[in-house]
C-alpha positions as CSV (number, residue, x, y, z in Angstrom):
1,X,-37.4,-25.1,34.6
2,X,-35.4,-26.7,31.8
3,X,-36.8,-24.2,29.2
4,X,-35.9,-21.3,31.5
5,X,-32.4,-22.7,31.9
6,X,-32.0,-23.0,28.2
7,X,-33.1,-19.4,27.6
8,X,-30.7,-18.2,30.3
9,X,-27.8,-20.1,28.7
10,X,-28.7,-18.7,25.3
11,X,-28.9,-15.1,26.6
12,X,-25.5,-15.5,28.3
13,X,-23.7,-16.3,25.0
14,X,-22.1,-13.3,23.1
15,X,-22.5,-14.9,19.6
16,X,-25.9,-15.0,17.7
17,X,-27.4,-18.4,18.6
18,X,-30.5,-20.2,17.4
19,X,-32.0,-23.4,18.9
20,X,-34.0,-25.5,16.4
21,X,-35.9,-28.7,16.6
22,X,-35.9,-31.8,14.4
23,X,-38.3,-30.1,11.9
24,X,-35.9,-27.1,11.6
25,X,-38.3,-24.7,13.5
26,X,-36.6,-22.0,15.6
27,X,-37.5,-22.7,19.2
28,X,-35.4,-19.9,20.8
29,X,-32.8,-17.3,20.0
30,X,-30.7,-14.9,22.0
31,X,-30.5,-11.1,21.7
32,X,-27.5,-11.1,19.3
33,X,-29.5,-13.4,17.0
34,X,-32.5,-11.1,17.2
35,X,-30.4,-8.2,16.1
36,X,-29.1,-10.3,13.2
37,X,-32.3,-11.9,12.0
38,X,-35.1,-9.9,13.7
39,X,-37.6,-10.9,16.4
40,X,-39.8,-12.5,13.8
41,X,-37.2,-15.3,13.4
42,X,-38.8,-17.0,16.5
43,X,-41.0,-19.9,15.2
44,X,-39.7,-19.6,11.6
45,X,-38.3,-22.5,9.7
46,X,-34.5,-22.2,9.7
47,X,-34.3,-23.4,6.1
48,X,-36.4,-20.4,5.0
49,X,-34.5,-18.1,7.3
50,X,-30.9,-19.0,6.2
51,X,-31.4,-20.2,2.6
52,X,-27.8,-21.0,1.7
53,X,-26.9,-24.4,0.4
54,X,-23.7,-24.9,2.5
55,X,-25.5,-23.8,5.6
56,X,-28.5,-26.1,5.0
57,X,-26.1,-29.0,4.4
58,X,-24.4,-28.3,7.7
59,X,-27.8,-28.3,9.5
60,X,-28.7,-31.6,7.8
61,X,-25.4,-33.1,9.1
62,X,-26.4,-32.1,12.7
63,X,-30.0,-33.1,12.6
64,X,-30.0,-36.2,10.3
65,X,-26.5,-37.6,11.0
66,X,-25.9,-36.3,14.5
67,X,-22.6,-34.7,13.5
68,X,-21.2,-31.2,13.8
69,X,-21.6,-29.1,10.7
70,X,-19.7,-26.0,9.6
71,X,-20.2,-23.6,6.7
72,X,-19.6,-20.0,5.6
73,X,-22.6,-17.8,6.0
74,X,-23.0,-14.4,4.2
75,X,-25.5,-12.0,5.8
76,X,-26.5,-9.0,3.8
77,X,-27.6,-6.0,5.9
78,X,-27.8,-2.3,5.8
79,X,-24.0,-1.9,6.3
80,X,-23.2,-4.4,3.6
81,X,-22.2,-8.1,3.6
82,X,-20.9,-9.7,6.8
83,X,-19.2,-13.1,6.8
84,X,-19.9,-15.6,9.6
85,X,-18.6,-19.0,10.5
86,X,-21.8,-21.0,10.9
87,X,-21.7,-24.0,13.2
88,X,-24.5,-26.6,13.8
89,X,-24.2,-28.8,16.8
90,X,-26.7,-31.7,17.3
91,X,-28.9,-31.7,20.5
92,X,-29.6,-35.3,21.5
93,X,-32.6,-34.4,23.8
94,X,-34.9,-33.2,21.0
95,X,-33.2,-34.3,17.8
96,X,-32.6,-30.6,16.9
97,X,-29.5,-28.5,16.8
98,X,-27.8,-25.4,18.2
99,X,-26.8,-23.0,15.5
100,X,-24.2,-20.3,16.1
101,X,-22.7,-17.5,14.0
102,X,-19.2,-16.2,14.6
103,X,-18.4,-12.9,12.8
104,X,-15.3,-13.5,10.6
105,X,-15.4,-10.3,8.6
106,X,-12.5,-8.6,10.5
107,X,-10.4,-11.7,10.2
108,X,-11.0,-12.1,6.5
109,X,-10.4,-8.4,5.9
110,X,-7.2,-8.6,7.8
111,X,-6.1,-11.6,5.7
112,X,-7.0,-9.7,2.5
113,X,-4.9,-6.7,3.7
114,X,-2.0,-9.0,4.5
115,X,-2.1,-10.7,1.1
116,X,-2.3,-7.4,-0.7
117,X,0.5,-6.0,1.4
118,X,2.8,-9.0,0.6
119,X,1.9,-8.7,-3.1
120,X,2.6,-5.0,-3.1
121,X,5.9,-5.1,-1.2
122,X,7.1,-7.9,-3.5
123,X,6.2,-5.8,-6.5
124,X,7.8,-2.7,-5.1
125,X,11.1,-4.5,-4.3
126,X,11.2,-6.6,-7.5
127,X,11.9,-3.7,-9.9
128,X,14.9,-2.2,-8.1
129,X,16.4,-5.6,-7.3
130,X,16.0,-6.6,-11.0
131,X,17.7,-3.3,-12.0
132,X,20.6,-3.8,-9.5
133,X,21.2,-7.4,-10.7
134,X,21.2,-6.3,-14.3
135,X,23.7,-3.4,-13.7
136,X,26.0,-5.6,-11.7
137,X,26.1,-8.2,-14.5
138,X,26.8,-5.4,-17.0
139,X,29.6,-4.0,-14.9
140,X,31.2,-7.4,-14.7
141,X,31.0,-7.9,-18.5
142,X,30.4,-5.3,-21.2
143,X,31.0,-2.2,-19.1
144,X,34.0,-3.6,-17.2
145,X,36.4,-1.3,-19.1
146,X,34.0,1.6,-19.8
147,X,34.6,4.3,-17.0
148,X,31.7,6.5,-18.3
149,X,29.2,3.7,-18.4
150,X,30.4,2.4,-15.0
151,X,29.9,5.8,-13.4
152,X,26.4,6.2,-14.9
153,X,25.4,2.7,-13.8
154,X,26.7,3.1,-10.3
155,X,24.7,6.3,-9.9
156,X,21.5,4.5,-10.9
157,X,22.3,1.6,-8.6
158,X,22.8,4.1,-5.7
159,X,19.5,5.7,-6.5
160,X,17.7,2.3,-6.5
161,X,19.4,1.3,-3.2
162,X,18.3,4.6,-1.6
163,X,14.8,4.1,-2.8
164,X,14.7,0.6,-1.1
165,X,16.2,2.1,2.0
166,X,13.4,4.8,2.1
167,X,10.8,2.0,1.6
168,X,12.2,0.0,4.5
169,X,12.4,3.1,6.7
170,X,8.7,3.9,5.9
171,X,7.6,0.3,6.5
172,X,9.3,0.4,9.9
173,X,7.6,3.8,10.7
174,X,4.2,2.4,9.6
175,X,4.7,-0.7,11.7
176,X,5.5,1.4,14.8
177,X,2.6,3.8,14.2
178,X,0.1,0.9,13.8
179,X,1.4,-0.7,17.0
180,X,0.8,2.5,19.0
181,X,-2.5,3.4,17.3
182,X,-4.7,2.2,20.1
183,X,-2.6,4.0,22.8
184,X,-3.7,7.6,23.1
185,X,-0.9,10.0,23.6
186,X,-1.0,11.9,26.9
187,X,1.8,14.5,26.6
188,X,0.8,18.1,25.9
189,X,2.3,19.2,22.6
190,X,2.3,22.6,20.8
191,X,1.3,22.1,17.2
192,X,2.7,25.4,16.2
193,X,6.1,24.6,17.7
194,X,6.0,21.2,15.9
195,X,5.3,22.9,12.6
196,X,8.1,25.4,13.1
197,X,10.5,22.5,13.7
198,X,9.2,20.6,10.6
199,X,9.6,23.6,8.3
200,X,13.2,24.3,9.7
201,X,14.1,20.6,9.0
202,X,12.9,20.9,5.4
203,X,14.7,24.3,4.7
204,X,17.2,22.7,2.4
205,X,14.6,20.8,0.3
206,X,12.5,24.0,0.1
207,X,15.5,25.9,-1.2
208,X,16.6,23.3,-3.7
209,X,13.0,23.1,-5.1
210,X,12.7,26.9,-5.1
211,X,9.5,26.6,-3.0
212,X,8.4,29.1,-0.4
213,X,6.4,28.6,2.8
214,X,3.6,31.0,3.7
215,X,2.7,30.2,7.3
216,X,-0.2,31.6,9.3
217,X,-0.8,31.0,13.0
218,X,2.4,29.0,13.7
219,X,3.7,31.6,16.2
220,X,0.7,31.2,18.5
221,X,0.4,28.4,21.0
222,X,-1.8,25.5,19.9
223,X,-1.8,22.8,22.6
224,X,-3.1,19.2,22.0
225,X,-2.6,15.8,23.6
226,X,0.0,14.3,21.4
227,X,3.2,12.5,20.6
228,X,5.7,15.1,19.4
229,X,7.9,12.8,17.3
230,X,4.9,11.4,15.5
231,X,3.4,14.8,14.8
232,X,6.7,16.0,13.4
233,X,6.8,13.0,11.1
234,X,3.2,13.7,10.1
235,X,3.9,17.3,9.0
236,X,7.3,16.4,7.4
237,X,5.4,13.9,5.2
238,X,2.7,16.4,4.3
239,X,5.1,19.3,3.5
240,X,7.5,17.0,1.6
241,X,4.5,15.8,-0.5
242,X,3.6,19.5,-1.2
243,X,7.2,20.1,-2.2
244,X,7.3,17.1,-4.6
245,X,3.9,17.6,-6.2
246,X,3.2,21.3,-5.8
247,X,5.7,22.3,-8.4
248,X,8.8,24.5,-8.3
249,X,8.5,28.3,-8.0
250,X,5.3,27.9,-6.0
251,X,4.2,28.5,-2.5
252,X,3.1,26.1,0.2
253,X,0.5,27.5,2.5
254,X,0.5,26.3,6.1
255,X,-2.2,27.5,8.5
256,X,-3.0,26.7,12.1
257,X,-6.4,27.7,13.3
258,X,-8.7,27.0,16.3
259,X,-12.1,25.5,15.5
260,X,-14.6,26.2,18.3
261,X,-16.5,23.0,17.5
262,X,-15.6,20.4,14.9
263,X,-18.8,18.7,13.7
264,X,-17.2,15.3,13.4
265,X,-15.1,15.3,16.6
266,X,-18.0,17.1,18.4
267,X,-15.6,19.3,20.4
268,X,-13.1,22.1,20.1
269,X,-10.2,21.3,17.8
270,X,-7.1,22.6,16.2
271,X,-6.9,22.4,12.4
272,X,-3.6,22.4,10.4
273,X,-3.9,23.0,6.6
274,X,-1.0,22.2,4.3
275,X,-2.1,23.5,0.9
276,X,0.0,23.4,-2.3
277,X,-0.4,25.2,-5.7
278,X,0.0,22.1,-7.8
279,X,-2.0,20.4,-10.5
280,X,-4.6,19.1,-8.1
281,X,-6.0,15.6,-7.9
282,X,-8.8,13.9,-9.8
283,X,-11.7,13.3,-7.3
284,X,-11.7,9.6,-8.2
285,X,-8.4,9.2,-6.4
286,X,-9.2,11.0,-3.2
287,X,-10.8,8.1,-1.2
288,X,-7.8,5.9,-1.8
289,X,-4.9,8.2,-1.2
290,X,-4.2,6.9,2.3
291,X,-4.0,3.3,1.2
292,X,-0.6,1.6,1.4
293,X,1.3,1.8,-1.9
294,X,-1.5,3.7,-3.7
295,X,-0.1,6.1,-6.2
296,X,-1.9,8.3,-8.8
297,X,1.1,8.1,-11.1
298,X,3.6,5.2,-10.4
299,X,6.4,6.5,-12.6
300,X,6.2,10.1,-11.4
301,X,6.0,9.0,-7.8
302,X,9.1,6.8,-8.1
303,X,11.0,9.5,-9.9
304,X,10.4,11.9,-7.0
305,X,11.4,9.2,-4.5
306,X,7.9,8.4,-3.2
307,X,7.3,5.0,-1.5
308,X,3.5,5.1,-1.6
309,X,3.4,4.8,2.3
310,X,3.6,8.5,3.4
311,X,-0.1,9.2,3.6
312,X,-0.8,5.8,5.1
313,X,1.6,6.8,7.9
314,X,-0.1,10.2,8.2
315,X,-3.6,8.6,8.5
316,X,-2.5,6.2,11.3
317,X,-0.8,9.1,13.2
318,X,-4.0,11.2,13.0
319,X,-6.1,8.2,14.1
320,X,-3.8,7.7,17.1
321,X,-4.4,11.3,18.1
322,X,-8.2,10.7,17.8
323,X,-8.3,13.3,15.0
324,X,-9.3,13.2,11.4
325,X,-7.7,13.8,8.0
326,X,-9.5,15.8,5.4
327,X,-8.3,15.9,1.8
328,X,-9.7,18.4,-0.7
329,X,-8.4,19.2,-4.2
330,X,-9.3,21.3,-7.2
331,X,-7.6,20.4,-10.5
332,X,-5.5,23.3,-11.8
333,X,-5.5,25.0,-8.4
334,X,-4.0,22.7,-5.9
335,X,-4.6,20.3,-3.0
336,X,-5.2,20.8,0.7
337,X,-4.4,18.2,3.4
338,X,-6.1,19.2,6.7
339,X,-5.2,17.5,10.0
340,X,-7.8,18.1,12.7
341,X,-7.0,17.3,16.3
342,X,-9.1,17.5,19.5
343,X,-8.0,20.5,21.6
344,X,-8.2,18.5,24.8
């Protein structure tokens, strides 16, 4: 009866759990532990099964000293390394211990992202702030009575302040998009109408850059469940990028087309391609383009007013709409950013 109760308790626990005796033999394990270590773990010696010094020390603390032991356990599987918080709790009745494994990978990944984000934002703000402080000091001293230098420095200071304003605006946008990412939009939105609105908004920038838009399919209805404001932001970002990096005197090709069945989404979808005629992107950069603050060329991006956050925002908007973002590029020919959304 006691053995059956123990097994029932183990099976009711969501974490991988092993029960070992005083000789470190595995007496019982639950289904999550079987998935982690395999069914053959039953009866094995836990020392042989786990084989990590800190983990073995934690088990010794539980069995020999009757004290709780904790350690970091790294499990290597098909999908890569997973980090667990290992705990060993002594069992007085048989001199053994209960071993549990809490998956900490998501937490550690989040901490890494947070540290990288703080480091990146500090780096991004340090340069313009240093410039502003330097120019202010110069205007107060050597350039106090130099109208020409004062005008030049004030223009640079205005440019740096605008760049910081754009970065703050993009950070706020990214924060809002991430907060909404798990909430699927329910409104019915016409992608074609959204694209027409985005193109009209950028008419001035297109004219200044001497760039033309060749649009296909934007006059036909293309309905998807969506958030209109976010979709406008998505296409504004993609078309603005095409203006910046596609080159002047070029054409941006925008196409909306119905896909009877997208192989990844496994359903009918609408695909929107934004293709430029720029230099193209080295394939080595493609997997990282949607990372926050990732730039192929820092100096060029800053000169063009880029914050390094635009494609991160695009990725999260596409994710919220349960779609996918596909980026293809051929050097010397151009790049294509495809947003693919479920049709229903």
